[in-house]
Each structure stands twice: as C-alpha cells, then as structure tokens.
N, C-alpha and C positions, 0 to 999 in steps of 0.2 A: 361534381362541379357547380358553383352558383351561377347564377342567369347571366351576370356580368362577364363570367368566366367565359360559358359556351356564346353569347353574344361577340364577344373579342374575337375568336375563333374565327367568326364569319368575315373578317376584314381584312385585308389589305391594304396597308399605308406609307405613304411616303414622306419624307422630313427634307428641309433644305441641310441639315449640317453634315457636318464632318467626322462627330463625334458624340460621345452620349454626353449632351449640356443637360442643366439642371432643368430646363422646361421639358426637354423631349425624354426624360426619366421620367417625372411626373406625366408625361401624358401615357406612359406605357404602362403607370402604376393605378392609373386613374380608370383608363378604357382597355387595358390588356390585348392589344390586337395582338392577334396570332400571327401576323406574315407581316412581312417589311420588303418594297420595293427601293432598288438605289437607283441612281439616277449618275449621270457625270458630274452634278453636283457637288454630290458627295464622294465626288473620288480628287484626291491629288498624285497617287502613287498608289503602286502594288503593296508598299507595306502597312501605308496609312490606310486601304481598305480591308489589311488582312487584321488591324487592330481595332476597325472601327465593328467591324463584323462579331470578331470575340468580343468586344464590348458590348454588343446588340443582344449575342446570344445569351450572355450570364444574366444582363437585365432584364431582357425579356423570361428566362426561366424564374429568374427570382421572383417575378410577379404573377406569373401564369401558371409556374412548375408544370410547363409542357414547353419542349423545343418548338424554336420560331422555323418558319419556312422564311430564307431569306433569298429574294429575288434577283435577276438583272435581266436586261435584254441584252444579250449576247449574240445576235443572229448572224453578225460576219460583215464584211464592207461596211456602207455608212453606217450601221444600226450593232457597233460597236462601242462598249463602254469602258470596258477594261485595258490597259494599256499593254497589251501584248504584241511580241516583235518576232517576226515580219508579223504586219496589218493581216487578219484574215481574210480569206476571201468571202466576197458575197455568194447568196445562195445560185446565183443564176450561172455563175462562173462554176459553181461547183455542181451545178444543172447538167451544165455541159459536157460533163467528163462521163458522163450516165453510167455511174459508177457507184451502187451500194456499199462495194465496200472501203471505198473511200470518204462516202459521207457517214459510214458509222465511225470511222476510227477518226474524223473531224468532230464529230460528236462526242467522242472516248477524250478527245486531246483536250476540246474545250471543256468536256465536263472536269477533267483535271486540273484544272486552270481554276477553272469556279472555286471547285474544291479547295484551291491552295491558299485561297483569301476569304473563303469561310461563306461562299455562295452553297446554296443547296439546291436552286429551283433555277430553271432558265427559261424565259419567255420565247421561245424558241421552239420545232422548228415554223414557218410560215410555210402552213398548205393553201395559200391561194392558186388558183392557178391562172397563170397569167401571160400575155403575149408579150414576150420581150420589147415588140414592136409598137405595144398599143399606148396608148397616154396614160396609162393605169398609175395610181398614187403609191403601189406597192414598189414597180419597178423592179430592178435586179435584185429586192427582197423575195422575190418565188424563184423555186428550181425550174417554170419555166410551163409551156402551154399544155404539156400531154399529161394529163389527170393519172394515168398508171406513173408514170414516172415519177410526178410528183408524190402520191403514195410511196414508191418505192424509195426514195430518196429521205423523205421525210421519216418514215417508219427506222430504216437504217441508222440514221441520225438519233433519232431515240432511243436506239436500243444502244446507242454508244452513250450519250448521256447517264442511262441507267449504269449502265455498265460503273459508271465512276459513282454512282448514288445520287444522280444528281435529277433531279423532277422535270422532264421535256412539257413545254406546253404550247401543245398547237394551237394556232390563230390561222385567220380569223372566222369562226364558224358563224355561220354555214358556207362561208367565201365571199370574197370581193370582187370576184371576177377582174373585168379591164374597164371597171369603173376610174373615171380621172378625178371625180369630187373625193375630196376627203374627209370622214367622218370627226377628225380634230376640229374642222372649223365648220364643220355647216352638216343639218341633217340631212342623209345622204339613203338614196332610193335604190334597190337593184332590182331591174323590172326583168330580169332573166324565169323566161317561161321554168313551169315544174322539171318537164323534159331536158330543157339545158343544164339546170343547178343539178340534176338527178345522174344525167349522163356526164357530167364537168366539174361543177364544184365540191359535189359530197363524195365524189370516188375516192380521194387521199382518205377522208375520215371513214369510209366502210374498211380500209385498210390499218388503221390508226387504232382503231377500235378493239383488236384486237393484241392489242398490248396488254391488256388488264387493268388492273385499279391502282399503278402506284405510276400513275399518268395525269395531265389536266387540260383543258381544252379552254381556249378564252373565245368568250362570244364579240362579235361584231354588232356595233350599233345602229348596222346600216339595216333597212325596213325591207321585206322580202314579201310583196303581195301573193307569189305563187305559192308563200309556205304559210302566210297567214292573214287573210282576208280582212282581218282587225288593222292591219298596218301598225301593229306594235313592232320597233324594233327588235332584233334578235334578244337584244339583254334582258328584255322584259315581256317574251314572248313564251308561254307554254308550250304552245305548240311546236316551237323551234326549241327549245334548250331542254326539253324535258319529253313530249311526244316522238319529235324526230330523233333526238340525239340519243337518248338514253332507251325509250321505244323501238325505234326502227332499227338504231345503226345499233343499238346493243350495246351502248359504253357504257362501261363503266367507274372511271376516275373522276376525279374532280372535275366542276365546272365553274370557271372565274370569268367576272365580265372585264372588260377595257375598260381603261380610267371613268369611271363615271361625271368626272370633271370637264371630258372633252365636250363641245359645242354639240357633237352628233347624239350626246345624252342629254346635257347641261340646257340646250334651248327646249327640249320636251317637259323634264320634271328636274324639281331641285335633287341636290345628290342626297339628301336625308330621306328624299319621295324615291328618286330612284333605287336607293340600294333596298328598301325594302321592296319595291316592285320585283327588283331582280330576283330577289330571294324567294317571293310566291310564285314566280314563272318558273326557278329550278337552279339557278346558281347554288353554289356551295360557298364562295367568296365573291366578296365585290373589292371592287378597287377604287381607292380615294387617295390621290397621289400626292397632294398639295395642301395647306390649311387645316390647322388642329382645331381651328373653330370648326370649320364646316365636318371635319371627319367627329370630333365629338358629339354633334348634333344630329350624325347620323348615328353614332352609337345609341346613343338615347333615344330615337327616333325608332329605332330596331328593337332594342328592348323593350319598350311601351308597346310596342305591337305583339310581341309575344306574351306580356302580361294580359294584353286583352283578346288575347287568341286568335288575331288578325293573322300571326304565324305560327303554325301549326307545332304544336309539341313534338309528337313523331315528325314531323319533318324537319324542323332542328334536329333531332336527337340523329337521322338518317346522313344529315349534311355533318354531325361531327364526326359521325364513327369515318367516314369518307376523308376526311384531313386525318382525323386520327392514324387512318391507315396507312394516307402518303405519308405525312410525319414520321412515325417507327421506323418505315422502309427506307427513308432519307436519315435519319439519326444513327443507322447503325455503320454508317461511314466510319472505317478506321484508315488513315492513314500508312500507307506502306514505309515502314521505318525504312528501307533500302531505296525511296525514291528519294534521288537528289532535290532537293530546292527547285524550284521554277521559277522562284525572285531573283533577279540578278539587276542589284540596285531597284530602280523604281519599276522596272519591265519583270514582265511575264515571257519567259518563251522555255525552249528543250530542244535537243536534239532531236529528239522524234519526231517535234511539232515542225522544224527544220523542215526536217526530210519529207514529211507530208506534203508539206504546201508545196516543195518540187515537187511529187509526183502529182499534183493536183494540176498542177503548170504544165507538165507534161501531157499528161492526158487533154487535158484541154486542147492542146495543141495539137495532137494529132485527131481529135474530134475534127479540128477544122480541116485535116489533110485529107480525111476522107475523101474517096473519089465524087467526084459530083457528075459522072456522066448517068445521061437517063437512062431506065431498066433497057433492056434489049437493043442500047444503042453502044456500038464499040467505038470509044475513043481511043485514038492515034497519042501514046505517048512521045513526046519531044524534048528531047536533054536540049536545054541550052547549052551555048558555048560557055565554058569557065573562063570566070570573070576573076581579075585583079583586085577591084577597088568599090567600093561602095560608098553612097552616100548614106547620111544618117540623120534626121529631123525630126525635134520630140519637144516638148516641153519641159518633159523630166532629164534633170542632170543624170538620174541614177538610171534610167533606159541607154541612156545614150555611153556611159560608162560600162555599164553592162555588156552591151554590145560590143564594145572597142576593145576591153579585155578579153571576152571568149571569140573574135573573131580573125581568123587567118590571113584576112584580108585586108590592104589598105584602106581604112575608114576615113573619112573626112565627112563633119559635122555642122549641124546646123542649131543650136539652142532657139528654141522657138518661146522666145520668153521677152515680157516689155514689149515694146513698140515695134512691130514688123506687120508686113503687108504680103502680099501675091506677088507685086514686082521685085521685091527685094530679095524674095526665097528664089524666083524665077532666075533671077540675076545669080544666085550662089549656083544653081544647079546649071545654069551656063558655064561657068565659071571654071567649076570642078569637073565639066565634061561628065556628070553624073549618067550614067548608060542606065545605073541601078539606083532608085530612092529606097529607103527604107523609113517610113514618117508614121509615129507615134502619134493618137493624139487622146486625150484626156477632157475634154471639154466642147462646148458648141467653139470656142473659137478658132482654136486648131482644125475642127472640124470642116466648119466654114471656108478656111484658107485653103485645105484640099479639095474640096467640092469646086471653089472657084477657078483652080487649074485650068489651063488649056487640056484637049484633048490628049496633044503629043505627050503633053508631062504625066498625065495620066496611067498611061500605057505603059511606062518604065516604072511605076510607082507599086508598092506594097505598103498599104496601108494597116497597121495594127492597134487595134481598138482596145484602149483600157480602160474605155469606159462604158458608158450607156449603150444599148443597142440602138436606138435612136438617133446615135450621135450618125454613123452613118451604115445606115439599112438597106443601101443600094450599093450593088459589089460592081455593078457593068462599068466598066469604061478605066477601069485599074485593071493592074496586073495580078495584083489580090488582095484583099480585103482579109485580115485576120481578127475574126473576133474572139478577144481573150476577155472582156470584160471584166480584168483582173488586174489591177498596177501594181504588180508585184517589183521587186527591189530586184528580182531575175529574172524579167520579162524579155529584157533586151539578149541576155545571153542566151536564153532559149531560143530567141526567134536567130540568133548569129550561130545557133547549134547545129538549128533545122532550115538553115537557110538553102541549102542543095534540095532537098525533099520539095520544101515550098516550092523551089524552081523547077522540078521534076515532075509536079502534080499532073495527076495523068487528064486533065481539063485542056491540057496542050495550047492555052490559051496566052503562052507567052510566046510563042513560034517565030514573033515578029521582032523580037529583042535585036540579039547581036547577031 
C-alpha cells in the first residue's frame, strides 16, 4: 500500500450527496478514504440508499482496491436513519424487557435491514449507563441505569449484528453518565470519581471486550479528570484510549472517534490537528462528517505527520491490521438467496421483524405488570368489578384506533390534538361518565394536561407513557402508570388486550373504583 492508501484507511467521512456526483468521486480518488458514514441527508428511500451504497462500494474499491466500511447510526427510537416500519424501539424500551434474547434478535434483524441496503457497520449499541429520570442528553438511547443489564443487552445486540456480518460500534467510551451537557454543542467535563466510573460506566465495556477483534468502540469527546489528570478529552487521551481501553480492559477491536467537527472537539483543536492527536493517542479511525475542504486538510496533515515521524510507522501498520481484520470479516457477507426482499416499496420491513417488535412490546408491558409490593409484605389482590365501557384519550389516532379494534368493551374516545385544555377534557369525562379512562402521552403537552387534573379524576386514570421517562416520573395518585417508552402502532391494542391484568395488578391500588 502507498502512504496515501494507508492514510486514507484511517478516515471515516461523511458527505451531503444522495448519489456519486463528480466531486464526490474526485474526492474519493484523491484521498482514498477507507470508510463512510451516511445520515438522513443522504437518504430518500430504501431503494435509493441501496443504489447509493452499491455505487459507493464500487467507487471506493475502484480507487482503493479495498472494500469500504459503510456505516450509519441505526440505534432505534429517535436515532433511526433508515425507513424501517414499524419504527424501531429505542434502547430504553428494549432495556425494559430485560431480555438478552430479544436484544440479540433485534440486533440481528437490524443487521439484516442494514445489509439489505448495503451497510456493514452500525454505530450502535449505546453502552452509556444512564438514569432514565435524569436530564442526561442520552435519555432513552441508553438501555438503562443498571451497568450489568446494559452490558448484557449491549453484548447480545452486538452478537445479533455480528450474525448478520455487521460491525457493532459501542459508544461513548468511557461513558457519559447522567450529564445534561451535550458535547455536540460544547466542551463537557465528566467529574465522576474513579470508583464511580469503574463501578458503573466501565462495566458494560468489560463485557463488550469479550467479543474479540471484529467490533468497534467509539470514543467520547468528554473530559474525565479521574481517568486523565491532564484533562485531555477521551478522543485525545492515550491514558483512556490505549492504557485503559486496550491495556486494562484487554479490548482488541477498532477504536473510532466521534465526529471531530463536533463542538466538544472543534472548540479545542482544528479538525486536522484533532485527527492527528486522536491517532497518536490510540484511535484507529477518525471521523469527519462534512466539508471536503476540512477532510482534505486532515488527510494531508496526517500524511505529512507520518512522513515526519510524528505518527509512528509501526503504530500505523497496527492500526491498518485492525482495520483490515474487521473489513475482511464484514466483506464475507453473502445474502441468503432464499431470503425474501426486505424492501417493500420505499420501506424496509419483514414478517420476522414485525413479530419481534410485537414480542418486545409484550415483554415491556409484562415488566410493567410485575408485582410492586415490598419484600416481606403481603399485598391483597382485589379484583375490580367488570366494566362495560372505557374512555380513551390520546394525541395519537393510531393508539386510539388500535385500542378500539382490540377492546371488547364500549370505547369512548377523545383525540388530544390541536387546542385543548383541562376543562374540555374534564367536561368530556363527565359527559361520557368515565369510570375508567386510559390516556396515552407522547410529549410534554399531554403530560402536563394529565398532571393538572384533579385528584378525583386521576384515581380513575391509567396513564400510558409512550414517550420519555421524565414526562411522567411520579405514579402516585393515578390508578396506574404504564411506562412503555415506545410509541408502537400496536400500543393501544396491547393495552386493550392486557387491561384486565392491569386492573388485577397485585398492588390493590384500585379497590376504590367501582
């Protein structure tokens, strides 16, 4: 390999085009980048992204003689770039199932979708350990607050991706914790103690390191004084990316930076300087997601650093060995000729995936229905009288319709869209004589409405939270709060099917109803 070809393999780049334009092909020919990262801006349909990735693969191979890594952020929830239907659950909804089997199958089905349209690397799973009720910028992208569970589900999800020959990328090492500040917009410091980081944030990566050398880890741009007293961000810290990750945790896979054009990096170093510093500290691949000019300067800067000996040739060859090991594994994928196309028009879907989503929703709901009694304290079960009608209010027509289709009771409905207030909702509840109301929330407006209701109305109210945990953190005063965190098209159906179980919950909290 020429020096230019070697340096090119150290970069993962983004671009704005939806096809291989002349300027994009010229850039690839000139700088020979080894990996690409695509975003929503690159995607208009499943068929279009498949065609783009095929052309990107061929163009890259033509100019580098190596297969590229083509990556995407397909975490699930709000961080979903592909047009998959039904919409994938976020990590917290999957975490609430507490099922490694479901997590692995979700990884596998996601991997099949990615492969269907030409991706061989996924920038997931998120291994940040985050309290769902905190103000963390990670939010529902985390599997939850239990380090052991996050590790188990993250490893299982990664095994599913690997089964489809898609490279998983665990992020954001060594962990963001419950920080509110976002490194996308500013320089951020994680002041957790060494003991806290080892007991919580690093635990999932200990488990992930057991997966071998065909995986990747993405570095955080956060500063960790407890891990590096020089206060270098993790991306530029040899103590973190080499001594801790490769040394203490025995990690063997690729190390990739987060975008060096994020403010958490850019406010400290120019992109080209940041690229060299990250590579010197231990990264194998550096990420620059926009601007051919910035990317070109970074390529030249790193190439000149190698010529001057600022980036050791032996270290460069070790990085290339790790990159080519991963590429060899990913490039062996062969689509099963018996597998039906996962592209249906502009969307990606399959029967297996739809069944998996339904199972995740079922298990999520079952977790909500686990007994809430205190250890050693018997809780008397109280079965409410049978009811013949239910009131259902939601900002989602899909929730209302799926509930009505599945309920055997008379259902009165209220669509919470447009202009509505507490008085209107209360008047509707009195008019319909709502002895039991099921209300779904997806955002702060509907959550605030339910919180403002008088105590008497709350006693007869089952709240179904389809959004973020902080929308409805308190359950006191309501008949029940079901935390699904998952706005699935069949959420209403599942609540209707399990309504008697919800009313039969062992807490006995609804004895006062009828």
